[in-house]
C-alpha positions in Angstrom: 12.2 39.7 -72.5 15.8 40.2 -73.6 18.2 37.4 -74.4 20.1 38.1 -71.2 17.0 37.7 -69.1 16.3 34.3 -70.7 19.8 33.0 -70.0 19.4 34.0 -66.3 16.0 32.2 -65.8 17.1 28.9 -67.2 20.0 28.2 -64.7 17.7 29.1 -61.8 15.1 26.6 -62.9 17.8 23.9 -63.3 19.1 24.6 -59.8 15.7 24.2 -58.3 15.1 20.9 -60.2 18.5 19.5 -59.0 17.7 20.6 -55.4 14.4 18.7 -55.3 16.1 15.7 -56.9 18.8 15.7 -54.2 16.1 15.7 -51.5 14.3 12.8 -53.1 17.4 10.8 -53.5 18.4 11.5 -49.9 15.0 10.5 -48.6 15.1 7.4 -50.6 18.4 6.5 -49.2 17.2 7.0 -45.6 14.1 4.9 -46.3 16.3 2.1 -47.8 18.6 2.3 -44.8 15.7 2.1 -42.4 14.2 -0.8 -44.2 17.6 -2.5 -44.3 18.0 -1.8 -40.6 14.6 -3.2 -39.7 15.3 -6.3 -41.8 18.7 -6.6 -40.1 17.0 -6.3 -36.7 14.4 -8.8 -37.7 17.0 -11.2 -39.0 19.0 -10.7 -35.9 16.0 -11.4 -33.7 15.3 -14.5 -35.6 18.8 -15.7 -35.1 18.9 -14.8 -31.4 15.4 -16.3 -30.6 16.4 -20.0 -30.9 19.6 -19.3 -29.0 17.8 -17.6 -26.2 15.0 -20.2 -26.2 17.7 -22.9 -25.8 19.4 -21.0 -23.0 16.1 -20.7 -21.1 15.2 -24.3 -21.5 18.7 -25.7 -20.7 19.1 -23.4 -17.6 15.8 -24.5 -16.1 16.3 -28.1 -17.0 19.7 -28.2 -15.4 18.5 -26.3 -12.3 15.5 -28.5 -11.6 16.8 -31.8 -13.0 13.7 -32.1 -15.2 12.5 -31.9 -18.8 11.3 -28.4 -19.7 8.8 -27.4 -22.3 8.3 -23.9 -23.6 5.4 -23.1 -26.0 6.4 -19.7 -27.2 9.2 -17.1 -26.9 9.0 -13.7 -28.6 11.6 -10.9 -28.9 11.0 -7.2 -29.6 13.3 -4.2 -29.7 12.9 -0.8 -28.1 15.7 0.8 -26.1 16.4 -2.7 -24.7 15.4 -6.1 -26.0 12.0 -7.2 -24.6 11.6 -10.9 -24.2 8.1 -12.4 -23.6 7.1 -16.0 -23.4 4.4 -18.4 -22.2 3.4 -22.0 -21.8 6.5 -22.8 -19.7 6.3 -26.2 -18.0 8.8 -27.9 -15.7 7.6 -31.5 -15.7 9.1 -33.0 -12.6 10.3 -30.2 -10.3 13.3 -31.9 -8.7 11.8 -35.3 -7.6 9.1 -36.2 -10.1 6.0 -38.3 -9.8 6.8 -41.8 -10.8 6.0 -42.2 -14.5 4.8 -45.8 -14.0 2.5 -44.8 -11.1 1.1 -41.6 -12.6 1.6 -41.5 -16.3 -0.7 -38.5 -16.7 0.6 -36.5 -13.8 0.4 -32.7 -14.4 3.5 -30.6 -14.7 5.0 -29.7 -11.4 5.5 -26.1 -12.4 3.6 -24.0 -15.0 4.0 -20.4 -16.0 1.3 -18.8 -18.2 3.4 -15.8 -19.2 6.8 -14.2 -18.4 8.7 -11.1 -19.5 12.1 -9.6 -19.0 14.4 -6.9 -20.6 18.0 -7.2 -21.5 20.6 -5.8 -23.8 22.4 -7.4 -26.9 25.7 -7.6 -25.2 24.3 -9.1 -22.0 22.3 -11.6 -24.0 25.4 -12.8 -25.8 27.4 -13.4 -22.7 28.0 -17.0 -21.5 25.9 -16.2 -18.4 23.1 -13.7 -19.1 22.2 -11.8 -15.9 18.7 -10.5 -15.8 17.7 -7.7 -13.4 14.0 -8.5 -13.2 11.8 -11.2 -14.5 8.0 -10.7 -14.4 5.8 -13.8 -14.1 2.1 -14.2 -14.4 0.0 -17.3 -13.6 2.6 -19.3 -11.7 1.3 -22.8 -10.7 3.4 -25.1 -8.5 2.2 -28.6 -7.8 4.1 -30.7 -5.2 3.1 -34.3 -5.0 3.1 -36.5 -1.9 6.5 -37.8 -0.8 5.5 -41.4 -1.4 4.4 -40.7 -5.0 7.7 -39.2 -6.0 10.7 -40.9 -7.4 13.7 -40.5 -9.7 12.3 -39.5 -13.1 13.7 -40.8 -16.4 16.9 -39.2 -17.5 16.5 -36.5 -20.1 19.5 -36.6 -22.5 19.0 -32.9 -23.3 20.2 -31.9 -19.9 23.2 -34.1 -19.5 26.4 -32.1 -18.8 24.5 -28.9 -18.5 25.2 -26.3 -15.9 22.7 -23.9 -14.3 24.8 -20.8 -15.3 23.1 -20.0 -18.6 20.8 -17.4 -17.1 21.1 -15.7 -13.7 18.2 -13.7 -12.2 18.4 -11.0 -9.5 14.7 -10.5 -9.0 11.5 -12.4 -9.8 8.1 -10.6 -9.6 5.1 -13.0 -9.6 1.3 -12.2 -9.8 -1.6 -14.7 -9.6 0.3 -17.6 -8.2 -0.9 -20.8 -6.6 1.0 -23.5 -4.7 -0.7 -26.9 -4.3 0.6 -29.6 -1.8 -0.9 -32.9 -2.8 -1.8 -35.4 0.0 -1.6 -39.2 0.0 -4.5 -39.6 2.4 -7.6 -40.9 0.8 -10.6 -38.5 0.7 -8.5 -35.4 1.6 -8.3 -32.6 -0.9 -4.9 -31.0 -1.8 -3.8 -28.0 0.3 -3.8 -24.9 -1.8 -2.2 -21.5 -1.2 -3.4 -18.6 -3.4 -0.8 -15.9 -3.7 -1.7 -12.4 -5.1 1.9 -11.3 -5.4 5.3 -12.7 -4.7 8.7 -11.0 -5.1 11.9 -13.1 -4.9 15.3 -11.5 -4.6 18.9 -12.8 -4.3 17.8 -15.7 -6.4 20.4 -18.5 -6.4 20.6 -22.2 -6.5 22.7 -22.7 -3.4 21.5 -20.1 -1.0 18.2 -19.0 0.6 16.4 -16.3 -1.4 14.4 -13.4 0.1 10.7 -13.2 -0.5 7.9 -10.8 0.1 4.4 -12.3 -0.5 0.8 -11.3 -0.3 -1.4 -14.3 0.2 -5.2 -14.7 0.1 -6.6 -16.5 3.2 -10.0 -18.1 2.3 -11.5 -18.4 5.8 -11.6 -16.0 7.5 -11.3 -13.9 4.4 -8.3 -11.6 4.4 -4.8 -10.9 3.1 -1.7 -12.2 4.7 1.6 -10.2 4.1 4.8 -12.2 4.8 8.5 -11.6 4.4 11.3 -14.0 5.0 13.6 -16.6 3.4 13.0 -19.6 1.2 15.5 -22.3 0.2 17.8 -23.5 -0.9 15.6 -25.9 -2.9 15.9 -29.5 -1.9 16.1 -31.5 -5.1 15.4 -34.9 -3.5 12.4 -33.8 -1.5 11.0 -30.3 -2.0 9.0 -30.6 1.2 12.3 -30.5 3.1 13.0 -27.0 1.6 13.6 -24.5 4.5 11.1 -21.7 4.9 10.9 -18.9 7.5 9.3 -15.5 7.9 7.2 -13.0 9.7 3.6 -12.4 8.8 0.8 -9.9 9.3 -2.9 -10.8 8.9 -5.2 -7.8 9.3 -8.8 -6.9 8.9 -9.9 -10.6 8.6 -13.7 -10.8 8.5 -14.8 -13.6 10.8 -18.3 -13.5 9.4 -17.0 -15.4 6.4 -17.2 -18.4 8.9 -20.8 -19.2 9.3 -21.9 -18.4 12.9 -19.0 -16.2 13.9 -18.5 -12.4 13.8 -15.8 -9.8 14.4 -12.6 -8.5 12.7 -9.4 -10.4 13.5 -5.8 -9.3 13.2 -2.8 -11.5 13.7 1.0 -11.2 13.7 3.6 -13.9 14.2 6.7 -15.7 13.0 7.2 -19.2 11.5 10.1 -21.4 10.5 10.9 -25.0 9.5 10.3 -26.7 6.1 7.5 -26.8 3.6 6.5 -30.1 5.1 6.8 -29.2 8.8 6.4 -25.6 10.0 6.4 -24.2 13.5 4.5 -21.0 14.1 4.2 -18.6 17.0 1.9 -15.6 17.0 -0.9 -13.6 18.5 -4.4 -12.6 17.4 -6.6 -9.7 18.4 -10.4 -9.6 17.9 -12.0 -6.7 19.7 -15.6 -7.7 18.8 -15.6 -11.5 18.7 -19.1 -12.9 18.8 -21.4 -15.9 18.1 -24.6 -15.5 16.1 -26.7 -17.1 18.9 -26.0 -14.0 21.1 -24.4 -11.4 18.9 -22.7 -9.9 21.9 -19.2 -8.7 21.1 -16.5 -9.9 23.5 -12.8 -8.9 23.2 -10.6 -12.0 22.4 -6.8 -12.1 22.6 -4.8 -15.3 21.8 -1.2 -16.4 21.8 -0.4 -19.7 20.1 2.3 -22.2 19.3 1.5 -24.4 16.3 3.0 -27.1 14.2 1.8 -27.4 10.6 2.2 -30.6 8.6 2.6 -29.5 5.0 1.8 -33.0 3.8 -1.8 -32.8 5.0 -2.3 -29.2 6.1 -3.1 -30.4 9.6 -2.2 -28.2 12.5 -1.4 -29.0 16.1 -1.9 -26.3 18.7 0.2 -26.7 21.8 -0.8 -24.5 23.4 -3.2 -21.7 22.7 -3.5 -19.2 25.5 -6.6 -17.0 25.1 -8.2 -14.2 27.1 -11.9 -13.8 26.5 -12.9 -10.6 28.3 -11.4 -11.3 31.7 -11.4 -15.1 31.3 -8.0 -16.9 30.9 -8.3 -20.0 28.7 -5.7 -22.6 27.7 -6.3 -25.0 24.8 -4.4 -27.9 23.2 -5.5 -29.9 20.2 -5.6 -30.1 16.4 -7.2 -28.5 13.4 -7.4 -31.1 10.6 -8.8 -31.0 7.1 -12.0 -33.0 6.8 -12.4 -36.0 4.6 -15.0 -35.7 1.9 -16.2 -32.3 3.2 -14.8 -28.9 2.5 -13.4 -27.3 5.7 -11.6 -28.3 8.9 -12.4 -30.3 12.0 -11.3 -28.6 15.3 -10.7 -30.9 18.3 -9.5 -29.1 21.5 -9.1 -29.8 25.2 -9.8 -26.6 27.0 -9.0 -25.5 30.6 -10.3 -22.4 32.3 -8.4 -22.0 35.5 -9.8 -18.7 36.7 -12.4 -17.2 34.5 -15.6 -15.1 34.7 -19.0 -16.7 34.1 -20.4 -13.5 32.6 -17.8 -13.6 29.8 -19.1 -17.0 28.7 -22.7 -16.1 29.2 -22.2 -12.9 27.1 -20.8 -15.1 24.3 -23.6 -17.7 24.3 -26.7 -16.1 25.6 -28.9 -13.2 24.3 -29.6 -11.8 27.7 -27.9 -8.6 28.5 -26.7 -8.3 31.2 -26.4 -12.1 31.6 -28.5 -13.8 34.3 -25.5 -14.5 36.6 -21.9 -13.5 37.3 -19.1 -15.2 39.2 -15.7 -16.9 39.1 -15.6 -19.9 36.8 -13.3 -22.9 36.4 -13.9 -25.6 33.8 -12.4 -28.4 31.8 -14.0 -28.8 28.4 -13.6 -31.0 25.3 -14.5 -28.9 22.3 -15.3 -30.4 18.8 -16.3 -28.4 15.8 -16.8 -30.5 12.6 -16.5 -29.2 9.0 -19.7 -28.3 7.2 -22.0 -25.4 6.1 -23.9 -25.3 9.4 -23.4 -22.4 11.8 -20.5 -22.9 14.3 -22.9 -22.3 17.2 -25.1 -25.1 15.9 -22.6 -27.8 15.1 -20.0 -27.3 17.9 -20.0 -29.9 20.6 -18.8 -29.3 24.1 -18.5 -31.7 27.0 -17.0 -31.1 30.4 -17.2 -30.1 34.0 -17.5 -26.7 35.7 -17.3 -25.0 39.1 -18.6 -21.5 39.8 -17.9 -19.6 43.0 -19.2 -16.4 44.5 -22.1 -16.4 42.0 -24.4 -13.4 42.0 -27.5 -12.5 40.1 -27.1 -9.4 37.9 -30.7 -8.4 38.5 -30.9 -6.6 41.9 -34.4 -7.8 42.6 -33.5 -11.4 41.8 -30.4 -11.2 44.0 -32.6 -9.8 46.8 -34.8 -12.9 46.5 -31.8 -15.2 46.7 -30.5 -13.3 49.8 -34.0 -13.7 51.4 -34.1 -17.4 50.6 -30.7 -17.8 52.2 -31.8 -16.1 55.4 -34.9 -18.2 55.7 -32.9 -21.4 54.9 -30.5 -20.5 57.7 -33.4 -20.0 60.1 -33.2 -16.2 60.1 -36.7 -15.3 58.7 -36.7 -11.8 60.4 -33.7 -10.9 58.2 -35.4 -12.1 55.0 -36.1 -8.6 53.7 -34.1 -6.2 51.4 -33.0 -4.0 54.4 -31.7 -6.7 56.7 -30.7 -9.6 54.4 -27.0 -10.3 53.9 -25.8 -10.3 50.3 -24.8 -13.9 49.7 -22.9 -15.6 46.9 -23.7 -19.1 45.5 -21.5 -21.9 44.4 -22.3 -24.2 41.5 -20.7 -27.3 40.0 -21.7 -30.1 37.7 -21.3 -31.7 34.3 -22.5 -30.2 31.0 -22.8 -30.8 27.3 -23.6 -28.4 24.5 -25.0 -29.6 21.2 -27.4 -28.0 18.6 -27.3 -24.8 20.7 -28.8 -26.6 23.8 -26.9 -26.7 27.1 -27.6 -29.9 29.1 -26.5 -29.9 32.8 -26.1 -33.1 34.9 -25.4 -33.4 38.6 -25.8 -29.7 39.2 -24.9 -28.9 42.8 -26.1 -25.4 43.7 -25.2 -24.2 47.2 -25.8 -21.0 49.1 -25.6 -20.3 52.9 -28.3 -22.4 54.4 -29.5 -24.3 51.3 -28.4 -26.8 48.6 -30.1 -27.8 45.4 -29.2 -31.0 43.4 -30.7 -30.9 39.9 -30.5 -31.8 36.2 -31.8 -29.6 33.4 -31.2 -27.8 30.2 -31.0 -24.3 28.7 -31.9 -23.3 25.2 -29.1 -21.0 24.1 -30.9 -19.3 21.3 -34.2 -18.6 23.2 -32.3 -18.2 26.6 -34.8 -20.2 28.4 -34.0 -22.9 31.0 -35.7 -25.6 33.1 -34.2 -27.7 36.0 -35.7 -30.4 38.2 -34.2 -31.6 41.5 -34.4 -31.3 45.3 -33.7 -28.6 47.7 -32.3 -29.2 51.2 -32.3 -26.4 53.8 -30.4 -26.1 57.1 -33.5 -24.8 59.0 -36.7 -26.7 59.6 -40.0 -25.6 58.0 -41.1 -23.8 61.2 -37.7 -22.0 61.5 -38.0 -20.5 58.1 -41.0 -18.3 59.0 -42.4 -16.4 62.0 -45.6 -15.9 63.9 -48.6 -18.0 63.4 -47.1 -19.6 60.3 -44.2 -20.9 62.3 -46.6 -22.5 64.8 -48.7 -23.9 62.1 -45.6 -25.6 60.4 -44.1 -27.0 63.7 -46.0 -30.3 63.5 -44.7 -30.9 60.1 -41.0 -30.5 60.9 -40.4 -34.2 61.6 -42.2 -35.1 58.4 -40.2 -32.8 56.2 -36.8 -33.6 57.7 -34.8 -36.0 55.5 -31.1 -37.1 55.3 -30.0 -34.6 57.9 -31.6 -31.6 56.3 -34.2 -29.4 58.0 -36.3 -29.6 54.9 -36.0 -31.7 51.7 -38.4 -30.9 48.9 -38.6 -31.6 45.1 -38.4 -28.3 43.1 -38.6 -27.0 39.6 -36.7 -23.9 38.4 -37.7 -22.3 35.2 -36.8 -19.0 33.7 -36.0 -16.8 30.7 -33.2 -14.4 29.9 -33.5 -12.4 33.1 -36.1 -14.0 35.3 -36.5 -17.3 37.2 -39.3 -19.1 39.0 -38.7 -21.6 41.8 -41.6 -23.9 42.7 -42.4 -27.3 44.4 -42.3 -30.1 41.9 -44.4 -33.0 43.2 -45.1 -35.5 40.5 -48.8 -35.6 41.3 -49.2 -31.8 41.4 -47.4 -30.7 38.2 -50.3 -28.5 37.0 -50.3 -26.2 39.9 -47.1 -26.5 41.9 -46.8 -24.5 45.1 -44.1 -21.8 45.4 -41.4 -22.1 48.0 -41.4 -19.3 50.6 -40.5 -16.0 49.1 -38.8 -13.0 50.6 -42.2 -11.2 51.0 -42.8 -9.2 54.1 -42.8 -11.7 57.1 -45.7 -12.0 59.4 -44.9 -10.8 63.0 
């Protein structure tokens, strides 16, 4: 290699070395700048964190007139500043529990976790406006009015304003509101809320809300939208609340003894402590377990809810069960010492159908009888794990007109009996007998799935039966004992030699103005009945009353 070639190589190698050295220095500078930037951000976050924490605490303390505790607040940087926190407690929630009466009272509001995003410039403003705050695990506990009082002054909130932080939208998940009660033995009223969105959040005006609540019984979700507030510092129960709701696909089988899928819509308004609600319900397949026959049920209701106890007054409820119109008034109150509610109603059926009621409470299909029904009933269903059909109690009076047997053969027998009782034995056959309706009235009670009937007055053309008895609703069996009175005499109820044979006994059988008066027993099952004489001395083999068999000529 010549001397010229050596001189050429050396500068090239020096250039390469200086080039790599420049890259290394540049990289080192970038790394140092990045580290310095990260340290600066970290230092900035540490400086901002206590300032932001103080702003959060002071804003809430001034807004709710209560000491506020905050366990943690963390800041992180991305495109925006991400703020997360947890363990937020507002101790008194504008009207605290009296410290001397309940020194260990739980916080009135607890937030497990919250998160929001903001920018540096917005954070440093006197009033920081947040677009959205996300909250998880919100718990609100409102004590009874009598247990609340003016809490001790907190010097940390004197002279503060509620303008430190303003929020446009709050999104809550897994929330629960508890309304305490002062009545001994009654548990607090709790509302589980899957999701809650609050908009137009302000201290002096109503805010808009959209909520999805969980209804425990019947199990289902309730969607509601409306207005809430402004918050009443002296008594939170006086805080205005209104809205529309939709309750769909509620499974009635979650209530032991009931069945069907319910849907409901309506509107409510008032305050947390006193709400008025108007709405409708639809259940296409309402049923009781003792019969399991679906019957369409529609209701329209007006209700007043006491938020202090959770008790509800219904005045009125207008229902349509099949073709039967029902009006009810009464109360649904939370039980003492037992989970659930007591239902106490006065029910009036002005013009209903007997078959609708029988379909609901009897297994027989079709039911034994049909006809127009009027009734006045006192209905009581107490709280407890027993089936509704077993624990409900009913007591009242009823009147049935134009009653017919659904079984054609049984109706033919009734028609024949009516012809004989009127003294028309020649027409006591399926071809000639007039189709007759019956009328029934009496008093009844239902308890433990047993129907007891007193003072039953059963009338058809030519005959009357006065009786007492009972019906087993689950087995659909019945037994009645009483007396039958007929218009015709014994001899007039038959023809031929039988009539002549019975003529001497007419005077003996006549009683109290009736052609014949005899003791009878009526027994039956889901779709049959048996009518027999019921002499006390002949209970083992009672004689049957005349039947619509072919008459002797």
